[in-house]
N, CA, C and O atoms as a GROMACS GRO file, in nm:
protein
  428
    1MET      N    1   0.092  -0.152   0.021
    1MET     CA    2   0.024  -0.013  -0.010
    1MET      C    3   0.067   0.145   0.003
    1MET      O    4   0.150   0.164   0.092
    2TYR      N    5   0.030   0.249  -0.065
    2TYR     CA    6   0.102   0.365  -0.051
    2TYR      C    7   0.001   0.466  -0.020
    2TYR      O    8  -0.115   0.465  -0.061
    3LEU      N    9   0.064   0.567   0.070
    3LEU     CA   10   0.011   0.700   0.070
    3LEU      C   11   0.024   0.774  -0.003
    3LEU      O   12   0.140   0.791  -0.040
    4LEU      N   13  -0.071   0.849  -0.058
    4LEU     CA   14  -0.041   0.963  -0.157
    4LEU      C   15  -0.096   1.086  -0.087
    4LEU      O   16  -0.194   1.093  -0.012
    5ARG      N   17  -0.001   1.194  -0.133
    5ARG     CA   18  -0.045   1.307  -0.060
    5ARG      C   19  -0.016   1.402  -0.186
    5ARG      O   20   0.096   1.426  -0.231
    6ALA      N   21  -0.134   1.451  -0.234
    6ALA     CA   22  -0.106   1.553  -0.341
    6ALA      C   23  -0.169   1.700  -0.318
    6ALA      O   24  -0.286   1.733  -0.298
    7ILE      N   25  -0.046   1.780  -0.328
    7ILE     CA   26  -0.102   1.935  -0.319
    7ILE      C   27  -0.122   2.001  -0.448
    7ILE      O   28  -0.043   2.012  -0.542
    8VAL      N   29  -0.271   2.053  -0.433
    8VAL     CA   30  -0.300   2.123  -0.569
    8VAL      C   31  -0.369   2.216  -0.539
    8VAL      O   32  -0.409   2.231  -0.424
    9ARG      N   33  -0.404   2.318  -0.663
    9ARG     CA   34  -0.465   2.405  -0.619
    9ARG      C   35  -0.626   2.421  -0.608
    9ARG      O   36  -0.710   2.380  -0.687
   10PRO      N   37  -0.644   2.492  -0.488
   10PRO     CA   38  -0.794   2.480  -0.437
   10PRO      C   39  -0.912   2.477  -0.552
   10PRO      O   40  -1.012   2.413  -0.520
   11GLU      N   41  -0.912   2.535  -0.672
   11GLU     CA   42  -1.006   2.490  -0.790
   11GLU      C   43  -0.990   2.414  -0.851
   11GLU      O   44  -1.063   2.394  -0.948
   12LYS      N   45  -0.870   2.327  -0.817
   12LYS     CA   46  -0.842   2.194  -0.885
   12LYS      C   47  -0.902   2.066  -0.767
   12LYS      O   48  -0.932   1.952  -0.804
   13SER      N   49  -0.908   2.101  -0.661
   13SER     CA   50  -0.955   1.974  -0.599
   13SER      C   51  -1.082   1.891  -0.597
   13SER      O   52  -1.096   1.775  -0.560
   14THR      N   53  -1.177   1.982  -0.646
   14THR     CA   54  -1.295   1.900  -0.683
   14THR      C   55  -1.283   1.805  -0.779
   14THR      O   56  -1.304   1.684  -0.780
   15VAL      N   57  -1.234   1.909  -0.882
   15VAL     CA   58  -1.187   1.802  -1.035
   15VAL      C   59  -1.130   1.690  -1.014
   15VAL      O   60  -1.165   1.589  -1.075
   16VAL      N   61  -1.024   1.691  -0.916
   16VAL     CA   62  -0.929   1.557  -0.908
   16VAL      C   63  -1.012   1.491  -0.833
   16VAL      O   64  -1.022   1.376  -0.876
   17MET      N   65  -1.101   1.517  -0.704
   17MET     CA   66  -1.161   1.411  -0.650
   17MET      C   67  -1.269   1.363  -0.749
   17MET      O   68  -1.281   1.241  -0.757
   18LYS      N   69  -1.347   1.437  -0.825
   18LYS     CA   70  -1.426   1.360  -0.920
   18LYS      C   71  -1.386   1.251  -1.003
   18LYS      O   72  -1.438   1.141  -1.020
   19ALA      N   73  -1.272   1.309  -1.056
   19ALA     CA   74  -1.160   1.199  -1.135
   19ALA      C   75  -1.106   1.064  -1.084
   19ALA      O   76  -1.076   0.963  -1.146
   20LEU      N   77  -1.104   1.100  -0.928
   20LEU     CA   78  -1.047   0.964  -0.855
   20LEU      C   79  -1.179   0.879  -0.816
   20LEU      O   80  -1.188   0.757  -0.800
   21PHE      N   81  -1.269   0.967  -0.807
   21PHE     CA   82  -1.427   0.884  -0.788
   21PHE      C   83  -1.463   0.806  -0.895
   21PHE      O   84  -1.509   0.693  -0.878
   22ASP      N   85  -1.443   0.863  -1.024
   22ASP     CA   86  -1.508   0.801  -1.116
   22ASP      C   87  -1.407   0.719  -1.173
   22ASP      O   88  -1.436   0.646  -1.268
   23ALA      N   89  -1.285   0.721  -1.125
   23ALA     CA   90  -1.198   0.583  -1.150
   23ALA      C   91  -1.201   0.480  -1.060
   23ALA      O   92  -1.119   0.389  -1.069
   24GLY      N   93  -1.309   0.481  -0.948
   24GLY     CA   94  -1.295   0.382  -0.880
   24GLY      C   95  -1.240   0.391  -0.734
   24GLY      O   96  -1.242   0.294  -0.658
   25PHE      N   97  -1.177   0.546  -0.694
   25PHE     CA   98  -1.151   0.544  -0.572
   25PHE      C   99  -1.199   0.649  -0.522
   25PHE      O  100  -1.172   0.764  -0.557
   26PRO      N  101  -1.290   0.607  -0.418
   26PRO     CA  102  -1.374   0.724  -0.356
   26PRO      C  103  -1.325   0.797  -0.246
   26PRO      O  104  -1.355   0.912  -0.216
   27ALA      N  105  -1.208   0.684  -0.157
   27ALA     CA  106  -1.163   0.714   0.000
   27ALA      C  107  -1.085   0.824  -0.020
   27ALA      O  108  -0.995   0.807  -0.102
   28ILE      N  109  -1.094   0.947   0.039
   28ILE     CA  110  -0.997   1.051   0.017
   28ILE      C  111  -1.023   1.119   0.098
   28ILE      O  112  -1.141   1.129   0.134
   29THR      N  113  -0.901   1.208   0.172
   29THR     CA  114  -0.896   1.318   0.326
   29THR      C  115  -0.891   1.436   0.257
   29THR      O  116  -0.848   1.418   0.143
   30LYS      N  117  -0.912   1.523   0.275
   30LYS     CA  118  -0.911   1.682   0.217
   30LYS      C  119  -0.878   1.774   0.321
   30LYS      O  120  -0.956   1.787   0.416
   31LEU      N  121  -0.742   1.860   0.315
   31LEU     CA  122  -0.741   1.938   0.398
   31LEU      C  123  -0.698   2.056   0.314
   31LEU      O  124  -0.638   2.047   0.207
   32ALA      N  125  -0.751   2.213   0.400
   32ALA     CA  126  -0.691   2.341   0.334
   32ALA      C  127  -0.549   2.358   0.394
   32ALA      O  128  -0.534   2.370   0.515
   33VAL      N  129  -0.469   2.359   0.326
   33VAL     CA  130  -0.339   2.403   0.383
   33VAL      C  131  -0.264   2.562   0.281
   33VAL      O  132  -0.309   2.614   0.179
   34PHE      N  133  -0.147   2.597   0.359
   34PHE     CA  134  -0.099   2.712   0.282
   34PHE      C  135   0.056   2.684   0.305
   34PHE      O  136   0.117   2.633   0.399
   35GLY      N  137   0.106   2.749   0.154
   35GLY     CA  138   0.239   2.701   0.125
   35GLY      C  139   0.306   2.770   0.027
   35GLY      O  140   0.252   2.866  -0.028
   36ARG      N  141   0.412   2.734  -0.002
   36ARG     CA  142   0.455   2.778  -0.141
   36ARG      C  143   0.575   2.714  -0.178
   36ARG      O  144   0.654   2.685  -0.089
   37GLY      N  145   0.601   2.687  -0.297
   37GLY     CA  146   0.710   2.563  -0.387
   37GLY      C  147   0.773   2.661  -0.432
   37GLY      O  148   0.767   2.776  -0.390
   38LYS      N  149   0.850   2.611  -0.540
   38LYS     CA  150   0.970   2.714  -0.602
   38LYS      C  151   0.938   2.840  -0.650
   38LYS      O  152   1.030   2.921  -0.663
   39GLN      N  153   0.830   2.870  -0.676
   39GLN     CA  154   0.787   2.984  -0.683
   39GLN      C  155   0.814   3.106  -0.613
   39GLN      O  156   0.837   3.218  -0.658
   40ARG      N  157   0.806   3.062  -0.483
   40ARG     CA  158   0.823   3.157  -0.353
   40ARG      C  159   0.709   3.262  -0.339
   40ARG      O  160   0.729   3.371  -0.285
   41GLY      N  161   0.590   3.226  -0.389
   41GLY     CA  162   0.493   3.288  -0.360
   41GLY      C  163   0.459   3.384  -0.470
   41GLY      O  164   0.519   3.358  -0.575
   42ILE      N  165   0.366   3.504  -0.476
   42ILE     CA  166   0.343   3.544  -0.599
   42ILE      C  167   0.352   3.686  -0.551
   42ILE      O  168   0.350   3.700  -0.429
   43LYS      N  169   0.362   3.793  -0.625
   43LYS     CA  170   0.367   3.932  -0.661
   43LYS      C  171   0.257   3.997  -0.701
   43LYS      O  172   0.205   3.942  -0.798
   44VAL      N  173   0.197   4.103  -0.660
   44VAL     CA  174   0.070   4.130  -0.727
   44VAL      C  175   0.092   4.324  -0.691
   44VAL      O  176   0.055   4.386  -0.591
   45GLY      N  177   0.126   4.348  -0.747
   45GLY     CA  178   0.165   4.519  -0.753
   45GLY      C  179   0.264   4.527  -0.652
   45GLY      O  180   0.376   4.482  -0.679
   46ASN      N  181   0.242   4.575  -0.544
   46ASN     CA  182   0.365   4.598  -0.425
   46ASN      C  183   0.346   4.516  -0.284
   46ASN      O  184   0.404   4.529  -0.176
   47VAL      N  185   0.231   4.417  -0.329
   47VAL     CA  186   0.229   4.296  -0.231
   47VAL      C  187   0.257   4.166  -0.272
   47VAL      O  188   0.212   4.108  -0.371
   48THR      N  189   0.356   4.113  -0.167
   48THR     CA  190   0.415   3.969  -0.187
   48THR      C  191   0.302   3.875  -0.123
   48THR      O  192   0.237   3.925  -0.031
   49TYR      N  193   0.282   3.786  -0.149
   49TYR     CA  194   0.190   3.674  -0.096
   49TYR      C  195   0.300   3.555  -0.075
   49TYR      O  196   0.342   3.478  -0.162
   50ASP      N  197   0.332   3.560   0.044
   50ASP     CA  198   0.441   3.408   0.059
   50ASP      C  199   0.384   3.312   0.075
   50ASP      O  200   0.437   3.202   0.057
   51GLU      N  201   0.263   3.329   0.112
   51GLU     CA  202   0.204   3.187   0.155
   51GLU      C  203   0.025   3.168   0.063
   51GLU      O  204  -0.082   3.226   0.079
   52LEU      N  205   0.077   3.046  -0.038
   52LEU     CA  206  -0.033   3.065  -0.123
   52LEU      C  207  -0.162   2.929  -0.086
   52LEU      O  208  -0.118   2.817  -0.059
   53PRO      N  209  -0.281   2.948  -0.088
   53PRO     CA  210  -0.340   2.841  -0.024
   53PRO      C  211  -0.338   2.739  -0.149
   53PRO      O  212  -0.334   2.771  -0.268
   54LYS      N  213  -0.344   2.613  -0.096
   54LYS     CA  214  -0.396   2.478  -0.162
   54LYS      C  215  -0.470   2.372  -0.084
   54LYS      O  216  -0.491   2.372   0.038
   55ASP      N  217  -0.502   2.292  -0.162
   55ASP     CA  218  -0.558   2.189  -0.069
   55ASP      C  219  -0.478   2.055  -0.087
   55ASP      O  220  -0.432   2.010  -0.192
   56LEU      N  221  -0.470   1.992   0.061
   56LEU     CA  222  -0.390   1.864   0.053
   56LEU      C  223  -0.491   1.728   0.038
   56LEU      O  224  -0.578   1.704   0.121
   57LEU      N  225  -0.471   1.664  -0.053
   57LEU     CA  226  -0.544   1.516  -0.058
   57LEU      C  227  -0.485   1.400  -0.032
   57LEU      O  228  -0.387   1.375  -0.102
   58MET      N  229  -0.512   1.333   0.035
   58MET     CA  230  -0.454   1.227   0.089
   58MET      C  231  -0.512   1.112   0.070
   58MET      O  232  -0.633   1.122   0.089
   59MET      N  233  -0.469   0.977   0.033
   59MET     CA  234  -0.536   0.839   0.026
   59MET      C  235  -0.422   0.732   0.027
   59MET      O  236  -0.304   0.746  -0.001
   60VAL      N  237  -0.480   0.639   0.061
   60VAL     CA  238  -0.413   0.519   0.068
   60VAL      C  239  -0.467   0.424  -0.026
   60VAL      O  240  -0.588   0.408  -0.035
   61ILE      N  241  -0.365   0.345  -0.112
   61ILE     CA  242  -0.398   0.295  -0.241
   61ILE      C  243  -0.299   0.188  -0.234
   61ILE      O  244  -0.188   0.186  -0.182
   62PRO      N  245  -0.396   0.059  -0.326
   62PRO     CA  246  -0.302  -0.082  -0.328
   62PRO      C  247  -0.168  -0.045  -0.413
   62PRO      O  248  -0.170   0.062  -0.473
   63GLU      N  249  -0.059  -0.120  -0.420
   63GLU     CA  250   0.077  -0.104  -0.497
   63GLU      C  251   0.027  -0.096  -0.647
   63GLU      O  252   0.064  -0.011  -0.728
   64LYS      N  253  -0.084  -0.219  -0.679
   64LYS     CA  254  -0.080  -0.206  -0.821
   64LYS      C  255  -0.134  -0.086  -0.874
   64LYS      O  256  -0.129  -0.066  -0.996
   65ASP      N  257  -0.182  -0.011  -0.800
   65ASP     CA  258  -0.296   0.089  -0.876
   65ASP      C  259  -0.222   0.252  -0.864
   65ASP      O  260  -0.272   0.358  -0.899
   66LYS      N  261  -0.058   0.224  -0.791
   66LYS     CA  262   0.012   0.364  -0.793
   66LYS      C  263   0.016   0.444  -0.910
   66LYS      O  264  -0.041   0.553  -0.914
   67ASP      N  265   0.090   0.392  -1.017
   67ASP     CA  266   0.083   0.479  -1.103
   67ASP      C  267  -0.055   0.533  -1.186
   67ASP      O  268  -0.054   0.640  -1.246
   68PHE      N  269  -0.161   0.456  -1.180
   68PHE     CA  270  -0.265   0.495  -1.261
   68PHE      C  271  -0.334   0.601  -1.167
   68PHE      O  272  -0.369   0.709  -1.215
   69VAL      N  273  -0.350   0.576  -1.057
   69VAL     CA  274  -0.403   0.722  -0.952
   69VAL      C  275  -0.314   0.839  -0.928
   69VAL      O  276  -0.353   0.948  -0.883
   70ILE      N  277  -0.154   0.798  -0.971
   70ILE     CA  278  -0.078   0.934  -0.992
   70ILE      C  279  -0.113   1.010  -1.136
   70ILE      O  280  -0.119   1.133  -1.145
   71GLU      N  281  -0.132   0.932  -1.231
   71GLU     CA  282  -0.170   1.012  -1.369
   71GLU      C  283  -0.297   1.061  -1.346
   71GLU      O  284  -0.327   1.180  -1.356
   72THR      N  285  -0.381   0.959  -1.311
   72THR     CA  286  -0.510   1.034  -1.279
   72THR      C  287  -0.523   1.179  -1.228
   72THR      O  288  -0.593   1.271  -1.271
   73ILE      N  289  -0.434   1.176  -1.123
   73ILE     CA  290  -0.423   1.331  -1.022
   73ILE      C  291  -0.336   1.428  -1.099
   73ILE      O  292  -0.348   1.547  -1.071
   74ILE      N  293  -0.262   1.397  -1.180
   74ILE     CA  294  -0.177   1.472  -1.274
   74ILE      C  295  -0.269   1.550  -1.399
   74ILE      O  296  -0.253   1.668  -1.430
   75LEU      N  297  -0.371   1.455  -1.465
   75LEU     CA  298  -0.435   1.496  -1.555
   75LEU      C  299  -0.539   1.594  -1.513
   75LEU      O  300  -0.568   1.702  -1.566
   76ALA      N  301  -0.603   1.520  -1.378
   76ALA     CA  302  -0.701   1.660  -1.335
   76ALA      C  303  -0.636   1.775  -1.273
   76ALA      O  304  -0.693   1.884  -1.273
   77ALA      N  305  -0.535   1.761  -1.228
   77ALA     CA  306  -0.465   1.889  -1.142
   77ALA      C  307  -0.417   1.984  -1.224
   77ALA      O  308  -0.416   2.101  -1.188
   78ARG      N  309  -0.365   1.941  -1.361
   78ARG     CA  310  -0.277   2.029  -1.415
   78ARG      C  311  -0.366   2.131  -1.494
   78ARG      O  312  -0.471   2.110  -1.555
   79SER      N  313  -0.279   2.271  -1.474
   79SER     CA  314  -0.340   2.371  -1.540
   79SER      C  315  -0.337   2.371  -1.705
   79SER      O  316  -0.223   2.401  -1.742
   80GLY      N  317  -0.409   2.350  -1.796
   80GLY     CA  318  -0.370   2.358  -1.930
   80GLY      C  319  -0.306   2.246  -1.958
   80GLY      O  320  -0.271   2.161  -1.876
   81GLU      N  321  -0.286   2.243  -2.102
   81GLU     CA  322  -0.230   2.090  -2.144
   81GLU      C  323  -0.058   2.081  -2.065
   81GLU      O  324  -0.010   1.984  -2.007
   82LYS      N  325   0.004   2.216  -2.087
   82LYS     CA  326   0.153   2.160  -2.060
   82LYS      C  327   0.175   2.207  -1.900
   82LYS      O  328   0.287   2.196  -1.850
   83GLY      N  329   0.060   2.261  -1.820
   83GLY     CA  330   0.059   2.303  -1.696
   83GLY      C  331   0.145   2.403  -1.656
   83GLY      O  332   0.234   2.436  -1.735
   84GLN      N  333   0.136   2.459  -1.546
   84GLN     CA  334   0.187   2.580  -1.460
   84GLN      C  335   0.254   2.592  -1.358
   84GLN      O  336   0.204   2.531  -1.264
   85PHE      N  337   0.368   2.655  -1.328
   85PHE     CA  338   0.410   2.690  -1.160
   85PHE      C  339   0.287   2.674  -1.086
   85PHE      O  340   0.186   2.726  -1.135
   86GLY      N  341   0.275   2.611  -0.972
   86GLY     CA  342   0.195   2.599  -0.872
   86GLY      C  343   0.081   2.510  -0.902
   86GLY      O  344  -0.023   2.533  -0.841
   87ASP      N  345   0.084   2.419  -0.980
   87ASP     CA  346  -0.019   2.329  -1.007
   87ASP      C  347  -0.020   2.215  -0.882
   87ASP      O  348  -0.123   2.150  -0.859
   88GLY      N  349   0.108   2.196  -0.803
   88GLY     CA  350   0.122   2.128  -0.701
   88GLY      C  351   0.211   2.003  -0.717
   88GLY      O  352   0.273   1.970  -0.818
   89LYS      N  353   0.207   1.946  -0.612
   89LYS     CA  354   0.284   1.797  -0.613
   89LYS      C  355   0.246   1.676  -0.562
   89LYS      O  356   0.148   1.668  -0.488
   90ILE      N  357   0.307   1.588  -0.591
   90ILE     CA  358   0.259   1.451  -0.536
   90ILE      C  359   0.373   1.405  -0.440
   90ILE      O  360   0.488   1.440  -0.466
   91PHE      N  361   0.350   1.333  -0.337
   91PHE     CA  362   0.406   1.289  -0.236
   91PHE      C  363   0.388   1.126  -0.253
   91PHE      O  364   0.272   1.102  -0.287
   92VAL      N  365   0.457   1.022  -0.241
   92VAL     CA  366   0.433   0.884  -0.253
   92VAL      C  367   0.513   0.820  -0.150
   92VAL      O  368   0.634   0.815  -0.169
   93THR      N  369   0.443   0.752   0.000
   93THR     CA  370   0.507   0.687   0.077
   93THR      C  371   0.460   0.560   0.127
   93THR      O  372   0.342   0.550   0.160
   94PRO      N  373   0.546   0.452   0.137
   94PRO     CA  374   0.468   0.363   0.154
   94PRO      C  375   0.421   0.329   0.268
   94PRO      O  376   0.461   0.395   0.363
   95VAL      N  377   0.326   0.221   0.295
   95VAL     CA  378   0.246   0.227   0.438
   95VAL      C  379   0.261   0.080   0.472
   95VAL      O  380   0.240  -0.001   0.382
   96GLU      N  381   0.288   0.048   0.566
   96GLU     CA  382   0.340  -0.072   0.644
   96GLU      C  383   0.235  -0.134   0.664
   96GLU      O  384   0.209  -0.230   0.591
   97GLU      N  385   0.147  -0.094   0.771
   97GLU     CA  386   0.023  -0.131   0.823
   97GLU      C  387  -0.096  -0.042   0.840
   97GLU      O  388  -0.070   0.072   0.878
   98SER      N  389  -0.220  -0.071   0.819
   98SER     CA  390  -0.318  -0.008   0.821
   98SER      C  391  -0.427  -0.062   0.947
   98SER      O  392  -0.404  -0.180   0.970
   99TYR      N  393  -0.533  -0.010   1.029
   99TYR     CA  394  -0.604  -0.055   1.114
   99TYR      C  395  -0.750   0.011   1.110
   99TYR      O  396  -0.760   0.133   1.128
  100THR      N  397  -0.853  -0.062   1.089
  100THR     CA  398  -0.975  -0.015   1.107
  100THR      C  399  -1.034  -0.001   1.241
  100THR      O  400  -1.065  -0.090   1.321
  101ILE      N  401  -1.042   0.123   1.251
  101ILE     CA  402  -1.066   0.159   1.450
  101ILE      C  403  -1.190   0.086   1.484
  101ILE      O  404  -1.188   0.008   1.579
  102SER      N  405  -1.299   0.105   1.416
  102SER     CA  406  -1.434   0.069   1.465
  102SER      C  407  -1.406  -0.111   1.505
  102SER      O  408  -1.422  -0.153   1.620
  103SER      N  409  -1.371  -0.183   1.410
  103SER     CA  410  -1.359  -0.326   1.412
  103SER      C  411  -1.204  -0.362   1.517
  103SER      O  412  -1.196  -0.452   1.601
  104GLY      N  413  -1.106  -0.271   1.482
  104GLY     CA  414  -0.978  -0.289   1.552
  104GLY      C  415  -0.911  -0.405   1.452
  104GLY      O  416  -0.811  -0.462   1.496
  105LYS      N  417  -0.954  -0.440   1.334
  105LYS     CA  418  -0.882  -0.520   1.217
  105LYS      C  419  -0.764  -0.451   1.152
  105LYS      O  420  -0.748  -0.333   1.123
  106LYS      N  421  -0.690  -0.548   1.137
  106LYS     CA  422  -0.601  -0.477   1.021
  106LYS      C  423  -0.615  -0.517   0.908
  106LYS      O  424  -0.640  -0.633   0.874
  107ASP      N  425  -0.598  -0.402   0.823
  107ASP     CA  426  -0.659  -0.378   0.694
  107ASP      C  427  -0.522  -0.488   0.556
  107ASP      O  428  -0.544  -0.489   0.434
   0.00000   0.00000   0.00000
């Protein structure tokens, strides 16, 4: 299993979540976050915005689905055909174990 954490533009999170749902991956956790990447924020006139709003989408998926889910996220979150700075980032982490709290069973 893998934990995928995708940081995406807030206006793209609904599009990404629908694409994942339609692809058969409905389980997701969404958090509103703030941060910056390589672009170091943006400057509008005399004002610099160091931290930009983003959404963090997290999901645990089987190993066999990793590449498909990553590609689904990229296609749904990308701005335009080639994408733009600030479209986001995906982090992939192995998951050793998980448990369902209500039953106490190991998944």
